[in-house]
C-alpha positions in Angstrom: -5.4 51.4 217.7 -8.4 53.2 216.3 -11.6 53.9 218.2 -14.8 55.1 216.7 -17.8 56.8 218.4 -21.2 56.3 216.8 -24.5 58.0 217.4 -27.6 55.8 217.3 -30.9 57.7 217.2 -33.3 56.4 219.8 -36.3 56.7 217.5 -39.4 54.6 217.2 -38.8 53.5 213.6 -35.6 51.9 214.8 -36.2 50.9 218.4 -39.7 49.4 217.7 -38.6 47.5 214.6 -38.4 43.7 214.8 -35.1 44.1 212.9 -33.6 46.5 215.4 -29.9 45.4 215.6 -29.6 47.0 219.1 -32.6 45.3 220.6 -30.6 43.1 223.0 -28.4 45.9 224.1 -31.3 48.3 224.8 -33.1 45.5 226.7 -30.0 45.0 228.9 -29.8 48.8 229.5 -33.5 49.0 230.4 -33.0 46.2 232.9 -30.0 47.9 234.5 -31.8 51.3 234.6 -34.9 49.8 236.1 -32.9 48.0 238.8 -31.4 51.4 239.8 -34.9 53.0 239.9 -34.4 54.9 236.7 -36.6 55.3 233.6 -35.9 53.1 230.6 -33.9 54.2 227.6 -36.1 56.9 226.0 -37.6 56.4 222.6 -38.6 59.4 220.5 -40.8 59.9 217.5 -38.9 60.0 214.2 -38.5 63.5 212.8 -36.9 63.7 209.3 -34.1 66.1 209.3 -33.6 66.1 213.1 -33.3 62.5 214.2 -30.3 61.7 212.0 -28.9 58.3 211.0 -26.7 55.7 212.7 -23.3 57.3 211.9 -19.9 57.9 213.3 -19.5 61.1 215.2 -15.8 61.0 216.2 -12.6 59.0 216.0 -9.4 58.8 217.9 -6.9 56.3 219.3 -7.1 54.4 222.5 -3.9 55.8 224.0 -5.2 59.3 223.6 -8.5 58.3 225.2 -6.5 57.0 228.2 -4.6 60.3 228.3 -7.9 62.2 228.7 -9.1 59.8 231.3 -5.8 60.1 233.2 -6.2 63.9 233.2 -9.7 63.6 234.6 -8.6 61.1 237.3 -5.7 63.4 238.4 -8.2 66.2 238.8 -10.7 64.1 240.7 -7.9 62.9 243.1 -6.6 66.5 243.7 -3.3 65.7 241.9 -1.3 67.9 239.6 -1.8 67.4 235.9 1.5 67.1 234.0 2.2 65.7 230.6 2.3 61.9 230.6 5.6 60.2 229.9 4.0 56.7 229.7 0.3 57.1 229.0 -0.9 53.5 229.6 1.4 52.9 232.6 0.4 56.2 234.3 -3.3 55.6 233.7 -3.3 52.0 234.9 -1.5 53.0 238.0 -4.1 55.6 238.8 -6.9 53.1 238.2 -5.3 50.7 240.7 -4.7 53.3 243.3 -8.0 55.1 243.0 -10.4 52.4 241.7 -13.4 53.5 243.9 -13.1 57.0 242.5 -12.7 55.7 238.9 -15.9 53.7 239.3 -17.9 56.9 239.9 -16.7 58.5 236.7 -18.7 58.2 233.4 -15.6 59.3 231.4 -13.3 56.8 233.1 -15.4 53.7 234.0 -16.2 52.5 230.5 -14.9 49.8 228.2 -12.5 51.1 225.6 -14.0 49.2 222.6 -17.7 48.7 223.5 -20.5 49.9 225.7 -22.8 52.9 225.5 -23.9 56.2 226.9 -27.6 56.8 227.0 -29.5 60.2 227.4 -30.7 59.4 230.9 -29.2 61.3 233.9 -27.8 59.2 236.7 -24.9 59.8 239.1 -22.5 57.0 238.5 -22.0 54.3 235.7 -24.3 51.3 236.1 -22.8 47.8 236.1 -24.2 44.3 236.5 -23.1 40.8 235.3 -25.1 41.1 232.1 -23.6 44.5 231.2 -20.1 43.3 232.0 -20.5 40.2 229.8 -21.5 42.5 226.9 -20.5 46.1 226.4 -19.4 46.9 230.0 -20.7 49.6 232.4 -23.5 51.8 231.1 -22.8 55.5 231.1 -25.0 58.6 231.1 -24.6 61.2 228.3 -25.4 63.9 230.9 -22.7 62.6 233.3 -20.2 62.4 230.5 -20.9 66.0 229.4 -20.6 67.2 233.0 -17.2 65.5 233.5 -15.9 66.8 230.1 -16.8 70.4 231.2 -15.1 69.9 234.5 -11.8 68.7 233.0 -11.8 71.2 230.1 -10.0 74.1 231.8 -7.1 71.8 232.8 -6.6 71.2 229.1 -6.8 74.8 228.0 -10.4 74.5 226.7 -13.2 76.9 227.5 -16.2 74.5 227.9 -18.6 77.3 227.2 -17.0 78.1 223.9 -15.0 75.1 222.7 -13.2 74.8 219.4 -15.0 73.1 216.5 -14.9 69.3 216.8 -12.8 67.4 214.3 -14.5 65.7 211.4 -15.7 62.2 212.1 -14.1 59.2 210.3 -15.2 58.9 206.7 -15.6 55.2 207.1 -15.7 52.7 209.9 -12.2 51.8 211.2 -11.1 48.5 212.6 -9.6 47.9 216.0 -6.2 46.9 214.6 -5.6 49.8 212.2 -3.9 53.1 213.3 -6.2 55.9 214.2 -6.2 59.1 212.1 -3.6 61.5 213.4 -4.8 64.3 215.6 -4.6 67.8 214.0 -1.4 69.7 214.7 -2.0 71.6 218.0 0.5 73.5 220.1 0.9 72.5 223.7 1.5 69.4 225.7 -2.2 68.2 225.8 -3.0 68.2 222.1 -4.0 64.5 222.1 -6.3 65.0 225.2 -7.9 68.0 223.5 -8.5 66.0 220.3 -10.4 63.3 222.2 -12.2 65.8 224.4 -13.6 67.5 221.3 -14.9 64.3 219.8 -16.5 63.1 223.1 -18.0 66.6 223.7 -19.5 66.5 220.2 -21.0 63.1 220.8 -22.4 64.0 224.3 -24.0 67.3 223.1 -25.6 65.6 220.1 -26.7 62.7 222.2 -28.7 65.0 224.4 -29.9 67.3 221.6 -31.0 64.6 219.2 -32.0 61.8 221.6 -29.3 59.4 220.6 -27.1 56.9 222.4 -23.3 56.8 222.0 -21.6 53.6 221.1 -17.9 52.8 221.2 -16.6 50.5 218.4 
């Protein structure tokens, strides 16, 4: 199944508009951040040419996302990373065995098809009843980027000099349709690297441009 990542610029012309389609979500994020003693979702002045548009930044399939999360969980738990024989089964087993560890991970503890990462730095994903009824735990773009950099060497990626990110989808994809195939890549962790590159592009642009990342 296909998964798209979108960047939503946190600019005043969008966030302060009465027609802001993300107003309810941002209000819920502000509430969760405030309860944790953190600043609200930042809003920046619009700068033509820099702020960007609401647009997809990456696309991949859910099984590949689970493979990357599995790799990170194995690293966190001090276990050897080997190619997965049954991606979903291996990942679900890790979540059940090491749930407290998973709940501290911005990369892992996030809904597959919804939810957001915001450019606010906090240690672990935030969760409350309102978030869980909507998009799921709220992640930090800073935290996501840190975890991607930590798992990168296990996948054969130099986080200081990663390959170019794949092109984003040329149109929104639906949940039911197949995801675009990952580029041909030698080695057993090609699918993990494909997702890593998309998430890394999203996280770095989120921080550079002042955008939040949405799963769809």
